[in-house]
C-alpha positions as CSV (number, residue, x, y, z in Angstrom):
1,M,19.8,20.5,24.9
2,K,19.7,24.4,26.2
3,D,17.0,26.5,26.8
4,V,15.3,27.5,23.3
5,N,13.9,30.0,24.4
6,T,16.9,32.2,25.2
7,E,18.8,34.0,22.1
8,G,20.4,30.6,21.0
9,Y,21.7,27.1,22.4
10,T,24.2,24.8,22.0
11,T,23.8,21.2,20.7
12,E,24.9,17.9,22.9
13,D,28.4,17.9,20.3
14,G,29.1,21.6,21.0
15,R,27.7,23.3,18.1
16,K,26.1,27.1,18.8
17,I,22.9,27.4,17.4
18,G,22.1,31.3,16.9
19,G,18.3,32.9,17.6
20,V,15.2,32.6,15.8
21,V,15.5,33.7,11.8
22,M,11.8,32.7,11.2
23,E,8.5,32.1,12.9
24,M,5.8,30.8,12.1
25,K,2.9,31.9,14.2
26,N,-1.0,30.1,14.7
27,I,-0.5,29.5,11.0
28,T,-4.2,28.1,9.5
29,L,-4.7,27.0,6.4
30,R,-7.6,25.5,4.3
31,F,-9.2,24.3,1.3
32,G,-12.4,25.0,1.0
33,G,-14.1,23.4,3.9
34,V,-10.6,20.9,4.5
35,A,-8.1,22.2,7.0
36,A,-4.8,21.2,5.8
37,I,-2.6,23.0,9.3
38,T,-4.6,24.4,11.9
39,D,-3.1,26.8,14.3
40,I,0.1,26.2,14.3
41,S,3.4,27.6,16.0
42,F,7.0,27.1,15.5
43,D,10.3,28.9,14.8
44,I,13.7,27.7,13.2
45,R,16.3,29.4,14.3
46,E,19.9,30.3,12.6
47,G,21.9,27.3,12.1
48,E,20.2,24.3,13.1
49,I,19.0,21.8,11.5
50,R,14.8,21.5,11.9
51,A,13.0,18.6,11.0
52,I,9.2,18.8,10.5
53,I,7.7,15.3,10.9
54,G,4.4,13.6,10.8
55,P,2.2,10.5,8.9
56,N,0.8,10.7,5.5
57,G,-1.5,13.8,5.3
58,A,-0.4,15.7,9.0
59,G,0.4,18.8,6.9
60,K,3.7,18.6,6.1
61,S,4.4,19.8,2.9
62,S,1.4,22.2,3.2
63,M,3.8,24.0,5.7
64,L,6.7,24.0,3.7
65,N,4.8,25.5,0.8
66,V,3.5,28.2,3.3
67,I,7.2,28.9,4.3
68,S,8.0,29.3,0.7
69,G,5.1,31.1,-0.6
70,F,3.4,29.3,-2.7
71,Y,0.2,29.0,-0.1
72,V,-0.7,31.7,2.1
73,P,-2.2,30.8,5.0
74,Q,-5.7,32.5,5.6
75,E,-5.0,32.8,9.5
76,G,-1.5,33.3,11.4
77,E,1.8,35.5,10.3
78,V,5.3,34.1,9.1
79,W,8.0,36.1,10.5
80,Y,11.3,36.2,8.9
81,K,14.4,38.1,10.4
82,G,12.5,40.0,12.9
83,S,9.8,41.3,10.7
84,R,6.6,40.3,9.5
85,R,6.2,38.7,6.3
86,P,3.6,39.9,4.0
87,P,2.0,37.4,1.4
88,M,4.9,36.7,-1.4
89,K,5.0,34.6,-4.0
90,P,8.0,32.0,-4.1
91,F,10.1,34.4,-6.7
92,E,9.7,36.8,-3.6
93,V,10.6,34.6,-1.1
94,A,13.7,33.1,-2.9
95,R,14.9,36.7,-2.8
96,Q,14.9,36.9,0.4
97,G,17.6,34.0,0.5
98,I,15.5,30.8,0.7
99,A,15.5,28.0,-1.5
100,R,13.9,24.3,-1.4
101,T,14.1,21.1,-3.1
102,F,10.6,19.1,-3.7
103,Q,9.2,15.9,-3.4
104,N,8.6,15.0,-6.6
105,I,11.9,16.1,-8.6
106,A,11.3,19.0,-10.5
107,L,14.5,19.3,-13.0
108,F,15.0,20.2,-16.6
109,E,15.4,16.4,-17.7
110,G,16.9,17.6,-21.6
111,M,19.3,19.6,-19.5
112,T,22.6,18.9,-18.3
113,V,23.6,18.5,-14.8
114,L,25.7,21.9,-15.1
115,D,22.8,23.8,-16.9
116,N,20.3,22.1,-14.3
117,V,22.4,24.0,-11.5
118,M,23.2,26.9,-13.1
119,T,19.2,27.9,-12.7
120,G,19.9,28.1,-9.3
121,R,22.2,31.1,-10.0
122,I,19.3,33.2,-11.8
123,R,19.0,35.2,-8.5
124,Q,22.6,36.4,-9.1
125,M,21.7,37.2,-12.9
126,N,21.4,41.3,-13.3
127,A,23.2,42.1,-16.9
128,G,20.7,43.1,-19.2
129,L,19.2,41.9,-22.3
130,L,21.6,43.8,-24.7
131,S,25.0,43.2,-22.4
132,Q,24.0,39.3,-22.4
133,A,23.4,39.1,-26.1
134,I,26.7,40.6,-26.8
135,W,28.1,38.7,-24.1
136,K,30.8,41.2,-23.1
137,G,31.4,43.7,-19.8
138,K,29.0,43.0,-16.9
139,A,27.1,39.7,-18.5
140,E,30.5,38.1,-19.6
141,K,31.6,38.7,-15.7
142,E,28.9,37.6,-14.2
143,E,28.6,34.3,-16.5
144,T,32.1,33.6,-15.4
145,E,31.4,34.2,-11.6
146,N,28.5,32.0,-12.0
147,R,29.7,29.2,-13.7
148,A,32.8,29.2,-10.8
149,A,30.0,29.4,-8.2
150,V,27.9,26.3,-9.5
151,E,31.2,24.0,-10.3
152,R,32.1,24.9,-6.2
153,V,28.6,23.4,-5.6
154,I,29.4,20.5,-8.3
155,D,32.6,19.8,-6.4
156,F,31.0,19.7,-2.7
157,L,28.5,17.4,-3.7
158,E,30.5,14.9,-5.4
159,I,28.9,15.0,-9.0
160,Q,31.7,16.2,-11.4
161,H,31.7,12.8,-13.3
162,I,27.9,13.8,-14.4
163,R,28.1,17.4,-14.9
164,K,27.9,16.9,-18.6
165,T,25.1,14.4,-18.6
166,P,21.6,14.7,-19.2
167,V,19.3,14.4,-16.2
168,G,17.1,12.1,-17.8
169,R,19.2,10.2,-18.0
170,L,20.7,9.5,-14.1
171,P,18.9,7.1,-11.7
172,Y,16.7,8.7,-9.1
173,G,19.3,9.2,-6.2
174,L,21.6,11.3,-8.7
175,K,18.6,13.3,-9.8
176,K,17.8,14.0,-5.9
177,R,21.5,15.0,-5.4
178,V,21.5,17.4,-8.6
179,E,18.2,19.0,-7.3
180,L,20.0,19.9,-4.0
181,A,23.0,21.3,-5.8
182,R,20.6,23.7,-7.5
183,A,19.4,24.4,-4.4
184,L,22.6,25.3,-2.9
185,A,23.8,27.2,-5.9
186,A,21.3,30.2,-4.7
187,E,23.6,30.6,-1.8
188,P,20.3,30.4,0.6
189,S,20.5,31.2,3.9
190,I,17.7,28.8,4.7
191,L,17.4,25.5,3.0
192,L,14.0,23.5,2.8
193,L,14.0,19.9,1.7
194,D,10.9,18.4,1.2
195,E,11.6,14.6,1.4
196,P,15.3,14.6,0.5
197,M,15.9,10.9,1.0
198,A,12.6,9.6,-0.4
199,G,13.0,7.0,-2.5
200,M,16.3,6.2,-1.7
201,N,18.3,2.8,-1.1
202,V,20.5,2.8,2.4
203,E,24.0,3.9,0.5
204,E,22.0,6.6,-0.9
205,K,20.4,7.9,2.0
206,E,23.5,7.7,4.1
207,D,25.6,9.6,1.3
208,M,22.5,12.4,1.5
209,S,22.5,12.6,5.1
210,R,26.6,13.4,5.0
211,F,25.7,16.1,2.6
212,I,23.4,17.4,4.8
213,L,25.5,17.7,7.7
214,D,28.4,19.1,5.5
215,V,25.9,21.8,4.2
216,N,24.9,22.8,7.6
217,D,28.2,22.5,9.1
218,E,30.4,24.0,6.4
219,F,28.1,26.6,5.0
220,G,26.6,27.5,8.3
221,T,22.9,27.1,6.3
222,T,19.9,27.0,8.6
223,I,18.0,23.4,7.5
224,A,14.6,22.6,7.6
225,L,13.6,19.5,6.7
226,I,10.5,16.8,6.3
227,E,11.6,13.2,6.3
228,H,9.5,9.7,7.0
229,D,12.7,7.8,7.7
230,M,13.0,8.2,11.8
231,G,16.4,7.0,12.2
232,V,17.8,9.8,9.5
233,V,15.8,12.4,11.6
234,M,16.7,11.7,15.1
235,D,20.6,11.3,13.9
236,L,20.3,14.4,11.7
237,S,18.4,16.8,13.8
238,D,18.8,19.4,16.5
239,R,14.9,19.6,17.1
240,V,12.0,18.2,15.3
241,V,8.0,19.5,15.3
242,V,5.6,16.9,14.8
243,M,2.3,17.4,12.8
244,D,-0.8,15.0,12.8
245,Y,-4.1,15.6,11.0
246,G,-3.0,19.1,10.3
247,K,-1.7,19.9,13.8
248,K,1.3,20.2,16.5
249,I,1.5,17.3,18.6
250,G,5.0,17.7,19.3
251,D,7.9,19.8,19.3
252,G,11.4,19.5,20.9
253,S,14.9,17.7,20.6
254,P,14.7,14.3,19.2
255,D,14.8,12.4,22.3
256,E,12.0,14.6,23.7
257,V,10.0,13.8,20.7
258,R,10.7,9.8,20.5
259,N,9.5,10.2,23.6
260,N,6.7,12.1,23.8
261,Q,3.3,9.6,23.7
262,A,1.0,11.5,21.1
263,V,4.1,11.1,19.0
264,I,3.8,7.2,19.8
265,D,0.2,7.0,19.4
266,A,0.5,9.0,15.7
267,Y,2.8,7.0,14.6
268,L,1.7,3.6,16.1
269,G,-2.3,4.5,15.2
270,V,-2.9,3.8,18.9
271,A,-5.4,5.6,20.8
272,H,-5.6,5.6,24.4
273,D,-8.0,7.1,27.0
């Protein structure tokens, strides 16, 4: 991998990665007297798949929550597209083109797959209450356009056969795919995935890995993901940042991280003098 301190770099498979689109600068997050994140800095570059890994309790989900606006760090700065981002609520972050999935599935169980995915289009729904009530003009045009966009996502993720099925009836693996569909429906420039393959069997992981790569390749979506399956991380990621006890202990290409002794010790629980 070429020097990532330049405007971009080229991956081993020839993909062009752009400049920095998001940068976490010296982030520290505390809950009372407990530090979940301590002075961590790293960047995310346009078009790359950036993994955040670490043992349980390392602070990975807390970092994703900082990025998505659920937590505001006590110290440090979040920079987005070259500007310092002020403290924001999650819906304000979503308006900037950042969407996410959750470690614990957060879908509307009683609603159909189609209706769940439609909720991802809220940012694109601007018709007034009166227009929506009579369903004419702008509201009708918006509804048609949003449904067409949702159907494209449903086709892309190969869930046409369950589009009218209530989410509560679906197996776990398909629920994860529906949650990904809802995030994609928002047309994000950055997609945050919190353990997208947790609880999946081998076949489901293979399908999800394929879709993540396709999203990155076909839509050019920048992806930051948390994942515990190291085989998946090493296969999917362009760069990996490693956390342990709220601190950064590694950052680089999958090969660099794989051979980092501090990372090896963290995962094996081995201490060296």
